N, C-alpha and C positions, 0 to 999 in steps of 0.2 A: 803532277806539277800545275797543269792547267788550271785544276781547281784551287790550288793554293792562290794563282794569280787572280783568280776570280773572286775569291775571299778576301784578298787584299783590296782589289778594286771597290768590292762592296763596303769594306770597313772605311776607305777613304772618301766615298761618297756620303756614307752615313756621317762621318766626321764633318764634311762640307755642309751637309743639310743641317746639322745641329748648330753650326756657327751661323749659319744664315738665320736660323730661327732666333738665336740669341741676339742677333744684330736687329732682326726685325722687332723683336720684343722690346729692345732698348729704344729703338726709334719712336715706338708706340707710346712708352713712358714718358719719353721727353716731350712728345706731342701732347700728352696729357697734362704734363706739369706746365707747358707754355699756355695751354687753353685755360687752365684754372688760373693762373696768374694773370692773364687777360681779363678774365671774368672778375677777378677781385679787384683789379685795377679799375675796371669799369665801374663797380659798384662803389669804390671809394670816391672816384670822381663825381659820380652822379649824388653820392651823399652829400659832399662838400657843395656842389652846385645848389642843391636844395636847401642846405642850411644858410648858405649865402644869398637866399632869394632876396632880391633888391625890394620886392613888393612887401616883404615882412609877413607874408602869408604864415599863419601858425601851422595849418595844415601841411603846408609844403615843407617847412622847417622840421616838423615832426616825422614827415616822410624821410627826410635826410637823417634824422637820428635813427629812425628804423633801419635805413639802409646801411649805416655805419655799424649798428649792432649786430646786423646779420654778418658782416665781414668781422667783426670782433669775435663773433662766436665760431667762426669756420676758418680763421687764419691766424695762426701764432706771429706771423710776420707783422700783421696789421693791427693786432690786438691792442697794444699800448698807444699808438698812434691814433686809433679811432677813441679809444676811451679818453684820452687826454683831450682830444678836440671837441668831444661832446661836452665834457666838464667845463672846458674854456668858454665854450659858446654859452652854456647854461649861465655861467657866472657873469657873461657879460650883460645878460638881461634879455627881456622879452621885447617884442616890436612895440609895445606901448612905453618903452622906455622906465618901467617902474622897478627894474633890479631883478624882477622875479622871472622864472623861467615858466614852461607850461606846467610843471607840476605845482606851481603855487597858485593855481586858479582854483 
């Protein structure tokens, strides 16, 4: 009888332990998702900041394009946004006002 009670107690302890492990794993996965989302958000913000450079420095604008390209290649959520934004900025012209983008040089 005592052995059965010990076995039941061990079984319940195991179930509690595995439940805690699942909870810990879920929290870890949620933190990873949040960290990734924050990183991507920061990359998008920096990309647009560089693209909108008021000095119209071509190297900074290219840096913005590359930053958005990195987001585009690593995040399905931002892929279309980044792609459309880069194309619209390219269509607006370069800092010299001649209508061409960096690839036209």
